[in-house]
C-alpha positions, 0 to 999 in steps of 0.5 A: 499499501501506497503512503499519502506522501507516495501517492501526492508525488505519483500524482505530482509526477503525472500533472507536471508531465499532462502540464507539458501535454498540455504548454505543447499542445497549446504552443502548436495551437497557437502556431497554427491558428497564426498560420490559420490566420496568415492563410485568411490575410493572404486570402483576404489581400487577394480580395481587397486587389479584386475590390480595387480592380473591381472598383477601377472597372467600374470608373472605367464604367463610368468614364467610357462614352455611350458606346464605347461601355459594349466594348468593356462590360464582358471584362466587368461581368468577369471582373464582378464574377472574379469577386463574387466568387473570392468571396464565399470562398472567404465568406465560406471558410470563415463561418 
């Protein structure tokens, strides 16, 4: 039969081991969170870039003449579809 001190020592040893494992998991989680955040930052930066292209295309359409805008329409549609798709993809990942 174990004495009180032996029992406490066993529990303390086990607790130290588990604490070390928890610290390792916490560190891995923090690193993983940073990598996930980095991925989202990159995706959001790409989304902002698409947004800027769309804004520039809108300004180009607004400045074009009555007949000139037809030539820009197909390109604008592609830019809008690209932005819409990118936004939907990022939003789905963040849910």
